[in-house]
Each structure stands twice: as structure tokens, then as C-alpha cells.
C-alpha positions, -999 to 999 in steps of 0.1 A, spaced: -235 220 45 -226 189 27 -232 206 -6 -209 234 2 -185 211 15 -183 188 -15 -180 226 -33 -150 233 -14 -133 201 -17 -146 190 -53 -110 188 -70 -98 166 -38 -130 144 -41 -129 141 -79 -85 128 -70 -102 104 -46 -128 85 -71 -99 89 -101 -74 69 -80 -101 46 -68 -117 38 -98 -86 32 -115 -70 11 -91 -104 -10 -87 -106 -18 -120 -75 -47 -111 -73 -73 -88 -45 -90 -86 -56 -121 -63 -38 -137 -36 -8 -158 -31 8 -168 8 9 -138 16 -26 -122 7 -42 -159 17 -26 -158 54 -39 -120 60 -75 -129 43 -74 -162 66 -72 -146 96 -102 -123 83 -124 -149 77 -116 -174 107 -122 -144 134 -157 -135 117 -171 -169 104 -175 -192 134 -156 -222 133 -163 -257 143 -162 -248 180 -189 -221 173 -161 -195 184 -143 -164 173 -109 -170 168 -72 -155 157 -62 -190 141 -62 -202 106 -59 -237 114 -86 -247 91 -74 -230 60 -37 -247 61 -43 -282 50 -9 -288 39 16 -268 61 44 -282 48 33 -276 10 20 -243 20 -19 -249 15 -34 -227 14 -2 -207 27 31 -209 41 32 -179 57 22 -187 90 33 -189 128 29 -219 145 24 -217 186 9 -237 211 0 -263 181 -22 -237 161 -10 -213 129 -16 -179 126 -8 -151 97 33 -144 103 23 -104 97 15 -77 114 -25 -79 124 -33 -41 109 -49 -57 83 -68 -86 96 -82 -58 124 -92 -32 96 -106 -59 74 -127 -77 102 -152 -53 112 -156 -46 74 -164 -82 64 -181 -88 100 -210 -63 84 -207 -77 43 -208 -116 60 -237 -107 81 -255 -91 50 -250 -122 30 -262 -148 55 -293 -126 63 -300 -126 24 -291 -162 23 -260 -158 2 -240 -191 3 -203 -175 19 -182 -203 15 -190 -208 -27 -159 -203 -45 -170 -172 -63 -188 -153 -38 -153 -163 -13 -135 -142 -42 -160 -107 -45 -155 -108 -6 -115 -108 -9 -125 -78 -33 -139 -62 -17 -122 -62 15 -89 -51 -5 -109 -21 -21 -116 -14 19 -81 -16 30 -62 -11 2 -72 7 -27 -98 35 -7 -70 41 13 -45 54 -14 -76 70 -29 -80 90 -2 -44 94 8 -41 106 -26 -74 134 -23 -56 143 11 -22 151 -3 -35 174 -29 -52 196 -2 -16 194 14 1 205 -16 -22 236 -20 -21 243 15 13 239 28 40 243 -6 10 270 -21 6 250 -50 -16 262 -80 -44 232 -85 -33 220 -114 1 213 -104 -8 199 -71 -29 173 -94 -4 166 -115 23 158 -87 -3 137 -67 -14 116 -97 23 111 -109 30 99 -71 -4 74 -64 0 57 -110 41 59 -115 51 39 -83 42 6 -68 14 21 -48 -5 12 -80 3 -24 -82 10 -31 -47 -26 -19 -41 -48 -41 -62 -35 -71 -38 -38 -72 -1 -1 -69 10 -5 -44 40 25 -19 26 4 6 7 -21 4 36 11 19 56 20 42 32 -12 57 30 -15 60 68 19 74 69 11 100 46 -22 108 63 -3 115 95 17 139 82 -9 162 64 -30 161 102 6 173 117 10 199 91 -26 208 100 -25 210 137 -46 170 141 -19 160 165 -44 132 180 -55 119 144 -16 122 133 -4 95 162 -33 74 159 -23 67 120 12 63 123 3 34 153 -20 23 126 7 19 101 31 3 122 4 -21 134 2 -28 96 36 -32 90 63 -31 113 91 -16 87 65 18 97 83 19 130 113 38 110 90 65 98 76 65 131 107 78 144 113 100 116 84 121 122 94 120 162 122 136 148 102 163 127 83 171 160 116 173 181 133 195 156 105 217 147 97 243 175 59 250 165 54 216 165 72 202 202 46 212 224 22 188 203 45 160 208 27 143 239 -7 148 219 10 128 192 20 103 216 -17 99 233 -30 95 199 -8 68 186 -14 52 223 -49 35 211 -34 15 178 1 2 199 -23 -11 229 -39 -28 202 -11 -45 187 6 -49 218 -24 -69 233 -26 -90 200 13 -98 208 2 -108 242 -26 -126 233 -12 -146 206 23 -151 210 26 -146 247 44 -112 253 35 -76 244 69 -73 225 71 -105 208 59 -105 171 49 -137 148 82 -136 131 103 -158 154 76 -188 156 71 -178 114 75 -208 93 112 -217 95 123 -214 57 122 -177 65 140 -180 94 179 -179 90 207 -187 118 225 -164 140 202 -130 128 179 -110 156 146 -124 151 157 -149 126 152 -121 102 172 -94 106 212 -95 105 242 -65 95 234 -35 68 249 -51 34 260 -22 12 256 -47 -13 218 -51 -8 216 -15 -8 232 -10 -40 206 -34 -53 179 -20 -38 184 12 -53 197 2 -88 193 -35 -101 171 -48 -125 163 -69 -101 146 -49 -75 159 -14 -81 140 15 -69 150 37 -93 146 14 -121 107 5 -114 100 40 -100 120 65 -119 101 94 -111 113 92 -79 149 105 -91 131 140 -94 127 137 -54 160 152 -50 155 187 -69 123 189 -49 139 181 -18 162 209 -25 138 234 -37 119 226 -3 152 232 17 156 265 1 123 277 10 128 271 44 111 235 48 145 223 63 129 202 94 105 185 70 134 178 45 152 164 72 124 139 84 120 127 48 157 116 46 157 101 78 127 79 68 138 69 35 174 61 47 164 42 79 138 23 58 169 14 32 190 2 59 168 -14 76 159 -36 45 194 -42 36 196 -61 66 168 -80 62 175 -116 53 145 -116 24 149 -82 14 142 -85 -22 101 -94 -11 101 -130 -24 77 -130 -46 71 -92 -54 80 -75 -87 94 -46 -74 113 -35 -40 80 -42 -17 92 -33 13 102 0 2 67 9 -2 60 23 36 84 50 28 72 63 -3 54 89 19 88 106 25 96 104 -14 64 119 -22 66 146 -1 99 158 -15 86 154 -51 63 182 -42 89 204 -38 83 201 -80 53 228 -76 82 253 -67 99 242 -101 102 256 -133 84 249 -165 107 222 -181 113 206 -150 77 200 -145 70 193 -178 99 166 -175 88 152 -144 51 147 -158 71 127 -187 92 104 -165 60 99 -143 37 91 -175 64 63 -183 66 52 -151 26 48 -147 27 29 -183 55 8 -162 31 1 -133 1 -4 -159 21 -30 -169 31 -50 -139 -4 -43 -127 -19 -59 -155 2 -87 -162 21 -102 -131 28 -83 -94 45 -117 -80 74 -124 -101 101 -149 -82 133 -136 -63 153 -156 -89 138 -137 -116 171 -113 -124 153 -91 -149 117 -91 -139 105 -59 -162 112 -80 -194 91 -108 -188 69 -80 -179 68 -62 -208 72 -95 -229 41 -106 -216 19 -72 -218 31 -68 -253 18 -102 -264 -16 -100 -249 -8 -125 -217 -21 -97 -191 -38 -128 -163 -20 -153 -146 -39 -176 -121 -32 -170 -87 -37 -193 -55 -75 -197 -44 -88 -181 -11 -99 -205 18 -91 -241 4 -106 -252 -28 -88 -283 -41 -103 -286 -75 -109 -255 -96 -123 -252 -130 -107 -230 -157 -138 -205 -156 -128 -202 -118 -97 -192 -124 -111 -160 -138 -114 -151 -107 -83 -156 -90 -69 -126 -109 -93 -103 -132 -96 -64 -145 -130 -54 -153 -126 -56 -190 -116 -90 -191 -149 -99 -169 -170 -81 -196 -157 -106 -220 -126 -90 -234 -92 -106 -240 -53 -97 -235 -49 -56 -245 -85 -47 -254 -93 -57 -220 -79 -21 -209 -95 -3 -230 -128 5 -208 -97 16 -183 -78 40 -208 -117 55 -214 -125 56 -176 -91 73 -167 -95 96 -197 -128 111 -184 -114 113 -150 -87 133 -162 -109 153 -185 -132 159 -158 -100 169 -136 -85 191 -161 -119 216 -158 -122 215 -120 -85 224 -112 -84 250 -140 -115 263 -122 -99 259 -88 -70 280 -105 -90 305 -121 -105 313 -90 -73 316 -65 -56 337 -92 -89 362 -89 -84 359 -50 
């Protein structure tokens, strides 16, 4: 039974392994954003001073004014909490609980510097990298089943999506955006295969992981309402979403006093503005919208030029009768753009790229999927641009994913570092380690080549070999699948 299942999905499994290994090769450490999430996981699993499990992260914040170990906090009733949607904490707690118990039983010092950072790396593999890899594999299946794509084309489109966009650099850190995007893409795939309970649960999990995902949720509900075949399943979708929704609302009530009160209004005052809804949202700023799309600072098409092909891809889908799907993708994309353009921190702070737009990427991917119906020239042009985009994402991943909002041309710095071999910049440590050695700094951001003793650009050689082998295997598998489909 298992052997038959592996044979049936071997191409998809190979895509999962390829994306997982290629992304897991890098770990981009943590700063304020990631430490707030890790603090919530560590605080709940590791017993505090009163031998109780708690969501507050007081013991890690030794200087809240200076942001040590994080400035991304909310303060309620004298306690500090992560000012994030709780999805990453809720996903990380059961994983770290098992890991922590194993380490405790085997006598491994869980509070040591090296173990703490390896644990953070493993937690991120589960929350971010694995879910991205799973979404990539399911997306291949979706393209083959829904758009009748041949296996080689489906694989190429999927790999382009997961290597030439911000999914790649940002899932090497614990942000939450790539996790939410993975949930949304998986939900769309399940919806089209008739698994509406699962689709609802994943959409609810996306919102619990990144509040921006409320817009993609609305877009998917619109798809159900507009497509006659999906309308009877809308209740099933809602039932599936009720479980993560209940968890989210309970978290809000327990920590912040009301089911509809998030951590944002009680956040660090440096993030809040006067006369803004919740301290963060104002009116839509079309100047900001233009920057989110075209600027060298945070431009979507500057950082991910392959997304331009979503327009011809969407047109091809529309002409082939997928009109409701194209409309839902448009709602999801435009809705997220408008929402973020009204945000006072639209730039995402220290982030190399428009990170707040990542939850909208699944809709771009669906539209790019329409290229499976494109002509040979269009496909190869897309592959070429995607290759250049993947190189750009590799440069960001291997240098710095967290350039300041005041760097107006972050890619200039990224390429300068990359071609000079300055591939890694030390991050904040997890937990609280006031003094760390140069050797310990290595573990705050690394790639596996560097851990092998390779420095500079040579540290990427094992990655290139690994990706090359995986792509060769994928080419063989996809070609066999294509021949089998042609004979059928």
C-alpha cells in the first residue's frame, strides 16, 4: 500500500524533498520578530520560576526599552507577550514539547547556547520550511489535476514559485508569512479536490498565523459563493475553519481580555500611531501602493519579476473558463495590496522585500499556473526570468534578509555583499545571552557549507550540488510521468 502510494506521488515527493533540503540549507537566525515568537514557544514549554506553563515572555525581556531580547512585545497587566498572531507559537509548542522532553531525558542542557539555537533552527524547519515544501508538492499535484499540466511543466512552474519569490528567503526565518501562504495554497488545493473541511481548517490556521490572511480568506469565500458547484460546501468550509478560529479567539480572550482584541493595540508604543485604527491602520495611500509594486525599496515586481507573468497566465486561465478562480485571485491580490498600503509600517521594518505581501503569493502562484497553457516561447521566457529571480532570492537568503527600512536600495547592498563573499551577518541570540563569542555568533545565522568550514561564496557549492542532483532526479521522474500520461 505504502509502496503504491509512493510510486503514485513520487514526483510530488521529490519536489517536497528538493524544496525542503534547498531551503533548510540556510538558517537566517532571529531578531526582534523571530525572538518574540521563539520566546512564546520556549516560555510555554519550559517551566518558569513558578513551575507553570505560561504564554508571557517576561523572563526573556531584560530591557524592554532597548528591545533586549525583543522589542516586538505587547504589555498587558504587567506582563509581556509576543505582539504577533499566535499561530507560530501554537504550531511550535507541541513540536518543541516533544523535542524538549527528549533532550531533558537524555541529559542535554536545553538552556545552553548551542542547543538553544539548534532548537530554534529545528522549530523553524517544522513551522516554515516543511510547510513550504509540502505546499510546493501539493501545488504540483494541483497543476496536474486541475489545469491538466504535464509533469515537467508543473514541476518547473512550482519550483519557479518557491525559488524565485520571497518564500525562499523568508521561510529560512520564523516570520509566519510563508507559513500562512503555505496554508492558503494548501487550502485552495483541498477546496478544488472536494476536501472542504480541511480547506476551512487551513484557512483558519492561516488567519491565526498572520492576520493579513483575513483578506485571502474573504477571497476564497467569494470563490465558493461565485461558483455554483462550491456553494453547497460553504457550510462545510465554515465548520472546518471554526476550530482554528475558536483557538484564536480563546487566545485573545485569555491574554488580552476580549475575543476580538489582538496583541497590536497593547504593542510597544514605537510601532503605534495616533488617530490610526488599532494604532496601525489609516486610509489607503496610493503613493505607498506604488512603492509596494514598483519601487527599488520594496517593489513587488523589482524583487520578484517572475510575478509579471501572472498577467498572461491569468488571461489564459480566464479564456479557458476559470473565471471565478481568476476573480478570487484578483480579490486576494488587490485586497492585500490595499490593506498593506494603509498600514503605518507598510515597509515591514527590517526586511529585504515587501514581506507583508507574502500571504497573497498563493494567488499569484495560481495565476502563474495558467502558463501551463502558454506557448513554448512564453514558457521559456518565464523560466529564464524565474532563474534570474531565483538567483536574486539566493543572494538575499545567503546575505541579509533584514535590511533596514531606511535602505532605499537594499538589493544594491545585497549584491555588493554577495559578490564580495560577505554572506552572513550575525543576528541576535535567542533567549538571553548577554555575552557571546565569535564562534557562537556563527550559530546565529549560518548555512551548512559554512558549518563544514567553507567561507564566502564557496560555502554555496554544496547547495549548488544538492540542488543540481535534485533537479536531475526531478527531470528523470517528471519525464517518465509525462511518457506514461502520453501513452494513457
